Every structure is written in C-alpha cells, then in structure tokens.
NULUMRO-22100 format. One record per residue (C-alpha): residue number from 0; chain; x, y, z. Coordinates in Angstrom, 1 decimal. Layout:
BEGIN
NUM,A,X,Y,Z
...
***
This chain:
BEGIN
0,A,-2.3,-25.4,10.0
1,A,0.9,-25.0,11.8
2,A,2.4,-21.5,12.0
3,A,5.6,-22.6,10.1
4,A,3.7,-24.1,7.2
5,A,1.5,-21.0,7.0
6,A,4.5,-18.7,6.9
7,A,6.2,-20.8,4.3
8,A,3.1,-21.0,2.0
9,A,2.4,-17.3,2.6
10,A,6.0,-16.4,1.6
11,A,5.9,-18.6,-1.5
12,A,2.5,-17.1,-2.6
13,A,3.6,-13.6,-1.9
14,A,6.9,-14.1,-3.8
15,A,5.1,-15.5,-6.9
16,A,2.4,-12.8,-6.8
17,A,5.1,-10.0,-6.5
18,A,7.3,-11.6,-9.2
19,A,4.3,-11.7,-11.6
20,A,3.5,-8.0,-11.1
21,A,7.2,-7.0,-11.4
22,A,7.4,-9.0,-14.7
23,A,4.1,-7.5,-16.0
24,A,5.3,-4.0,-15.1
25,A,8.7,-4.5,-16.8
26,A,7.1,-6.1,-19.9
27,A,4.1,-3.8,-20.3
28,A,5.9,-0.7,-19.2
29,A,7.5,-0.4,-22.6
30,A,4.0,-0.1,-24.1
31,A,2.5,2.1,-21.4
32,A,0.3,4.2,-23.7
33,A,-1.3,1.2,-25.3
34,A,-1.9,-0.6,-22.0
35,A,-3.3,2.6,-20.5
36,A,-5.8,3.0,-23.3
37,A,-6.9,-0.7,-23.0
38,A,-7.1,-0.5,-19.2
39,A,-9.2,2.7,-19.5
40,A,-11.6,1.0,-21.9
41,A,-11.7,-2.1,-19.7
42,A,-12.4,0.0,-16.6
43,A,-15.4,1.7,-18.3
44,A,-16.9,-1.6,-19.3
45,A,-16.3,-3.1,-15.9
46,A,-17.9,-0.1,-14.1
47,A,-20.8,-0.2,-16.5
48,A,-21.4,-3.9,-15.9
49,A,-21.1,-3.4,-12.1
50,A,-23.7,-0.6,-12.2
51,A,-26.0,-2.7,-14.3
52,A,-25.6,-5.6,-11.8
53,A,-26.3,-3.3,-8.8
54,A,-29.4,-1.9,-10.5
55,A,-30.7,-5.4,-11.4
56,A,-30.0,-6.6,-7.8
57,A,-31.8,-3.6,-6.2
58,A,-34.8,-4.1,-8.6
59,A,-35.0,-7.8,-7.6
60,A,-34.8,-7.0,-3.9
61,A,-37.2,-4.1,-3.9
62,A,-39.6,-6.2,-6.1
63,A,-39.6,-8.9,-3.4
64,A,-40.2,-6.3,-0.7
65,A,-43.1,-4.7,-2.6
66,A,-44.6,-8.0,-3.4
67,A,-44.6,-9.0,0.3
68,A,-46.2,-5.6,1.2
69,A,-48.9,-6.1,-1.4
70,A,-49.7,-9.6,-0.2
71,A,-49.7,-8.9,3.5
72,A,-53.2,-8.3,5.0
73,A,-54.0,-4.7,5.8
74,A,-54.2,-4.0,9.5
75,A,-56.4,-0.9,9.2
76,A,-59.7,-2.6,8.5
***
C-alpha cells in the first residue's frame, strides 16, 4: 500500500472512531450513573468469564503435559 493511501485511510478511520466516542460520551454523559452501573456489572461478568477461560485453558494445557509425562517411558529402569 502506498504511503498516501495509508495516511488517508488511517485518517478516515481515526476520524470515524473518534467521532463515535465523542458522540457516545455526549449522549451517554447525561446518564452517567446508569451507564456506570451497567459498565461495572459488565466488567464483573467479563472478568469472571476471562478468569474461567484462563483456568480452563491452563487445565487443558497442564492435562496434556501430564498425559505426555505419564506415557513417556521411564528412564530410571
């Protein structure tokens, strides 16, 4: 991609992204307490789901490692 095209597309994307956040802030700012409560609840659910995913992923990975160790022939005999 040419530098000029990249700069143009980057500017357009940044402008749209910034305009969206300004509009959301202006619109939702009038209802800050309600939004704050909902975002707090959402954050708790998101963090809980992320922790469950990490725990599941670690269990899967460690299970594979332990299975490999159990199946490998012992070198001591």
